[in-house]
N, C-alpha and C positions, 0 to 999 in steps of 0.2 A: 755901351753901359761900364762905368768904370768899379760897378759894385756887383758881387755875386755871392750866394750861399750855398755851400755844400753841407752836409750831414754825416756824423761818424757817431760813435758811442764811446763813452767813458766808463769803465768798470770800477765798481768799489766793492771788492768783494765778488759775491754772486748777483749785486745790484747794478744795473746798467743806466746811465743816464744819456739822453740822447743830447748830442752837443752840435750847434751851429757854427761851422766853421766859416765866418765872413772875412771875405777878401776885398779891399778897397784898393785900386790902383789908379793914382793921379798924379798931377804934376806935384813937383817939390822936391826936396833933399832926397836925392837917390839912397836907398837902403831898403831893407825890410825890418819891419816892427812887428814883435809878436806879444800879444797882450791876452790875460785871461786865465793867469795862475797856471803857466805851462810849467813841467819839470824839464829837467836837464833833457830828457831825451826828446821830448817835443821841440825844446828850444833848438836842439842840434838839426831837427828837420828843416830849417831854412836851407842850410846849405845841401842836404841829401836833395831836398825838392827842386832847388834851383838847378844842381847837375843833372838830375834825372830828366827834368824838362829840356834842357838844352843837347844832352846826349840822346834824347828821343826825337831830334829833329825837330822840336817845337819852339814857337817864341817864347822867351823868357822877358817880360817887361823891364830891360835892364837899366832905361833912362827914367823911370818914374819911382816914384815913392811906394811902396806897398806896405800896406797895414793889414795885419791877420788878427782877427778877434775869435777867440775860443768862447762861446756863450752857451751857457750862463758864466758869467766872468768871476764870480765868486767859489766856483767848485774847482778843488784841484783836481788838475788832470795828468795822467801818466801813461806813458806807453808809445812806442814807435809805429802802431797802427793807423795813427793821425796822418801818416805822409799823403796817402791817396787822396783824403779829402782836401788836405791844405793844397796839393799840387793842383787838384782839378779846380778849386774855388779860385786860384789865382789864374789860371788858364780862362776860365770864364768871365772873370772881371777885365781879364785883356782882350776879350772879345774872340778868343780862339775856340772856345766851346760854346755853344749856344746856352744862356744861363737857365732859360725853361727847361731844359733836359733834367737839371737838378733836383726840381720838385720832386717830393715823395720818393727819394733815392739816398741811400746810405752809401759810404764808401769805407771799407775797412781793409788795410794792408800797409805794410813797411815796404818802401822803395830803396833800391840800391842805386849806386851813381850811374849806372848804365841805363837806368830805366825800368829795369825789372822788379818782380815783386818778391817779396818774401812771406812766409806764412806768420799767423799771429794765434797767439794761444788766446783761448775765450770766445770764439767765434760764434759759438751757438748762444751762449747768453747775451751777447752783445746782439745779435739778430733778433732774439727773442724780446729783448728791450726796445729794440727798433719797431717791431710789429707792434708792441703795445702803445706806441706812440703814433701809429698811423703810417708808419713807412710801409710801402708796398714792395720795393725793389731794392737790391742791395748788390753792389759789386765785392767780390772776394777773391782772394788769390784761388788759382785753380785746385789745388787739392784740396781745399776747404769747401769747396761748394756743394760737396754731398752734404757735410755738417751742417751748413746754413739751410739746405733745403729740407732740414728735419723739422724746421719752423712750418706750421701750416700757411697756405695762402701767401707764401714771400715769393716773389720772381727772384731768381739767383741767377747772377750773371758771373761765371768765373772767368778770371782772366789770367793772363801772366805777364803782363808789362803795362806801363802808362799809356804807351802807343796804342793798346788794344782797348783801354778804357777811351781814349778820345776818340779811336774810330768808332765805337759802338754808340757814343754820345753824337756824334757827326752823322751817324748813319751812313758811315763809309765802309770799304771792305776792310776786314780785320787782318792786320798784317801778321806774319809768323814772328815767334818769341820763343825763346828756349823754356822747356818746362821749369816749373817751380819746384824746388825741394820740399819735401814734407816738412812738418814741423818736428823739430829736433828736440828731446825732452823726455820726459818720464813716460813714454807711450807703453801701455800695457804690451808684453808681449804674450804669443801664445802658448800656454803650457796646460799641463793636465790638471791643475789644483782645483778648477771648479768642477770639471768632470768627476775629480776623485771624490768630492764633497756630495756630488749628487748620488754616487753609489753608496753611499753611508746610511744607513737605516738604524731607527731607533730599535728595531727588533732584535739587533744583534746585542744589546746590551744586556746583562743579567745581574739582577741583585740590586737594582737602584732604582725600585719603583718610586720611592719618595722624591728623589732627585729629577725623575722623569716627570712627575707631575709639576714640580716647579717649574720645568723648562717649558712646559705645555702653558702654563699660567703667563709666565714671562712673554711667549711669543704671541699668546692671543691680545695681551693689553699692550706690549711694546715695553715691558719693565726691565730694569737693569738687573743683573743676577752676580750673585756672589758665590761661587763655589771653592770651598776648601776641602782639604782632607790630605792624608798620605799620599806619595807619590804611586802611581799605578792604580789609583781607586776610579778612575773612570771620568776624571774632570774636563779632560780635553777632549775626548770621546763625545761626551755630552754636548761640549760646545760646538763642536763640527757638524753636529746633526742638527741644530738648530735652523739652519738656513732651509734644511729640507721640509720642516713643518711649518714655513711661512709660506703665506699667499703669493700669488705672482704681484708684480708692482702694477698699480693703477697706472692709467696715462699720464696722470698728473706727475707722479710719483718718479716716472720713468724720464719725463722731461726734467724735472728737477736734479735727479741723478746724472743726466748726460750733460746738463749744464755744468754740474761741480766736475766733472771729469774732462769737461772741455777745457776750464780754467786751470786743471792740473797738466794740459796737455797730454792726457792719456785716453782722450776717446778715439774710438774707431768707428767712423760714420758707415764704413762697409758693413759693419753688423748690425747695423739698426738700432733701434732703441733697445734698451735693456728690458727683460722682460722678469727675471729673477732678482730678488735682494742680493746686494753685494755682501760678500764676507771678507773681512780684512784681520790680520792676525800678525802684528808687527813684533819684531824680536824686542826683547826687552832693553836692548842696548840701543833703541830708537833715540834721536833726539827731540827735544820739546818742539821744534819748528817741524820736524817731520810727522808727528803724530799730532799736534795741535794746529798746524799752519804757519806760514810766514816765509822767510827766504830773503834774499838780497834783491832790491829793485822792487818788482810786482810781488805782493803777496801771495802765495800759492795754497790751494787747501792742502791740509794735512789728512793723516789716515781716519781721524775721527769724523771729517767731512765726506772723505770718500766712502765711508760705510752709511752714510746717509740713507734710511731707510732699511737699512739692512742690519749686519751683527759686526761689532768691533769687539774681537776676542783679544785680551791681554793675560796671555798667559805668564807663570811666574810673577804675579803683579808686584810683589814687594822688590822685586830686583830692579824695577824701572827707577830711573832717577827720581829724586825728591821733587825736583823742580816741575818734572813731567805729571807725578801723581797729584800734586797741587793744583797745575793748570786742567786738571780734569773737572774741578769743581763746576765750573761754568757748563761745559757740555752736560754733565750729569745734571745738573738742576734746570737750565733754560732750554736745552736742545739746540743751541748754538755756540760758536765762537767767534770771540770779538780779539782782533790782533790790533793793538794800539800802538801808532807812531808818534812821532812827532808832530807832523802835518797832516796824518789822516788817521782814521779808523776803520778798521774792514770788519765787517760781520760777515759768517759763512754759516750755512745750516749743518747741523750736526744731530737729527733726530734720528739716531738708530739705537739698536739695543747695545748696552755695553756690559760685556760679560767678562767678569773678573775670576780668574784662578789663581789659588794660593795654597802653597804646602803649609803645615803647621810649624815648620822649622826650616833652616837652610838645608839640612840633608834629606828632609822629606820623610823621614821614618818615625816621627814622634807619635805616640798614642797614648791617650788616656789609660789604657789598659797597661800595667805593670807588667804583667805577664808576657805581652806581645812588643813591648816598646823596645826598639833596636836604634833609637836615637843616638848620635855621639855629639849631639851640641850641647853646649853648657846652658845653663837656665838665663842668663843675661843675653846671649845671642838668640834664644826662643822669644825673648822679652820683645826685643828690639825688632826682631822679623815680624811679631804680630802687630807691633805698633804701626807699621808701615800700612797695615788694612784695618785700622781703625780711626777714629775720630771724623772728622768733616766729611771726608771722602766715602769713608763707609756709611755714614748717616744719609748720603743722596743715593746710595743703592735699595731699591725696592725689596728683594727677595735674598735672603741669606739660606744657603744649605751646607750642611757639614756631612762630606760623604766619609766612609771608611773603607778599609779594604775588603775586598771580595773573601769571603769565608766559605769554605766548603758546604757547611749547611746551609748557605744562602743559594747556593746552586741547586743544593737538592730541593728546598722549599719553593724554587720558581719553576714549578713544574709546567703550568699553563704557558702558552706561548705568550711571547710580549708583542703588544701592538705594533703595527708598522708605521713609519713615518705618514704614508698616505692615508692611514686612518685618524692619526691624531691631526695631521694637517686640515682634513674635513672638519673637525670640531673647531680648529683655530680659525677658519675660515668664516664658519657660521658666526662665532663668537665676534670676529671683525666687522662682520656684516650687521650685527646687532649695534655696535658701536658706531658705525658708520651712519645708520637710522637715527641713532639717538643724537649724534652730534651734527645731523646734516647743516644745520645753520649756523655751526661755530667754525672757528679758524683751526681747530685741531681735528685730530683724527681717530686718536686711540686713548683709551683710559690714562695711560702714562702721562700724556701732556695736558690733561684736563686741571685748569688751575684750581687750587683747593678752595678758595672763597665761592667759586661758581658752583663747584661740587656740592658743597655744604648747603648752598642756598637752593638750588633748582633739583639737585637728586641726593637728598640727604638719606642717611641711614636710618634704620628703625630706632626707635626708643631704646629698646635693649640693645640693639648693636652699637649705637652710640655711648650707650653707657659701659659696655664692654670695652671700646677704645679709650672712653675717659679714665677708667678705672687703671688702666695701663700708664696712661699719660700721668695722672696725679701720682701714681707709685713711682714715677721715675724710670719705668722700663721703655719708656717711649718719648721721643721729642715730639715738638710740634709738627716738626717735618715728617718724621716717623708716622705720627697719626694721620696726617694726609696721605702718605703712602698706603697705610693699611685701606683708607677709605677707597682708593684707588684699586687696590688690589681686592677688596671686596665685590666691587661691580665688575671686575674680569672674572672671578671665579662666578658669579652670579651669570653672567654671560655665556660662560662655558657650561653650566650648567641649564641653560635654557630658562633661566626665570628673569621677570620683569623686575624685579626688585632684590638685593641682597638682603638675607634675613640674618639670623643670629648665628646659624651655622657657617654662615659665608663669611662672616666677619671673624669667626674664631678661626677659619682655615687660613685667612688674610693675617691673623695676628701670627698665626704658627709660620706663616712663610716669611714674614717680615722679621720674627725674632730669631728664626732658626730651631723652633722647637720641631719634634718628630710630627709627620701630619698623619700617621699611622692611625693614632687614637682617633682624630677628628673624622678621618675619613670612613671609621668605622661606625662612628657614631651618626654618622651622614646616611650609611647604608643600610644601619641596623633598625 
């Protein structure tokens, strides 16, 4: 039979498409024709596959016309991992491999000229996509067999060379082959960073009750947070303790995060599925591509996607480059990132909490109290600095908190022991459980992700609460986007308090969280 079909997967961001690699070997002008919108890397695979087959002591149909179609033909395809599927389809079309053995099987891996295999990035999302489309067996380079096996009910065959692939398909003895080198790239290194974060506790912080409550609300609803204040007031300390009050990842969240890290070449399959939310804190000198995503050739996830389901902390936010700050608009608003190029547009998930921290001025010492102001910055410098954290980006942040430097009397007043992260985490877990029940039939999980029109239609505020929001809106103190965020915050405050519906007190607290007003008065009214 001069025709055969193998299967592989084409990745567009985190979305995989099953590709039929169809090969026809028939009489005609000798040559190899590749069709189906293949990029340069795939077109070069004609020579790689030909030499890999010849050097594996297999028969290349040198006297025939070979036509290879990558179907669907209208989808742009990229990557060197098509090699194995192309080689196997040609061998099956030439009669060297039983074509029936290719049914329900996908092939992923890059070939070298001697017929050995190289690892490919993104194996986990590829295998996930293949499983969703009915594939039940997959051939992958040996070092990535554990990664592919993370997908349930998938038969994984780890191989080192094309010769081993053919032997398995022919049901013959598998020959020896040299080991495949692990994927090189941005693999995460073992370090004490995560362990250090686990050791941090909210009980260590003194005199920041207002900000502690804001952090708890942010964690419970997945809301974005802006912390501002002079240096040393506790902004970084608060942000680093947020992962400690977040619940464990659900199985779906863990699989999503693993797929993103696989795309980035940073997945350690030996560690199994992650159970704790990620925490990323890139330096303010980070480039747009490293933070948002991009790169040469294949688009790689940036830090905002690697922090999916977790926390992205941007310390010294005004020092980030202007193009980076502007690029944050989309993930802050939509929970994803789209990297558009001439021939393709790749969308990556980015539904993590974004926590911004900013000083009041470049030197970090500015204070509204003249008696305690040690700032050496000029007013124009302070104004330009503050402008970096205002406008469209700031309008997409849910909670704003202004911290001040700790004073001696704050420590004396804070005589009662602070709640530990474990205690706060239990409340956050309970609040998220209420959200999971409320949104069980929806595509989102948390209040921060609920669309505004759906909230207003199906989960509206009380008349008194809506009037309070409208008064702020019509007075110009809230934008329409800000009003939606207050609505979401009110539901999160109600979830933390165990209420079935937010009332006026919850709306008042949400307004204060949004506008940056102190929470103390609101909390006293609530408890009094």
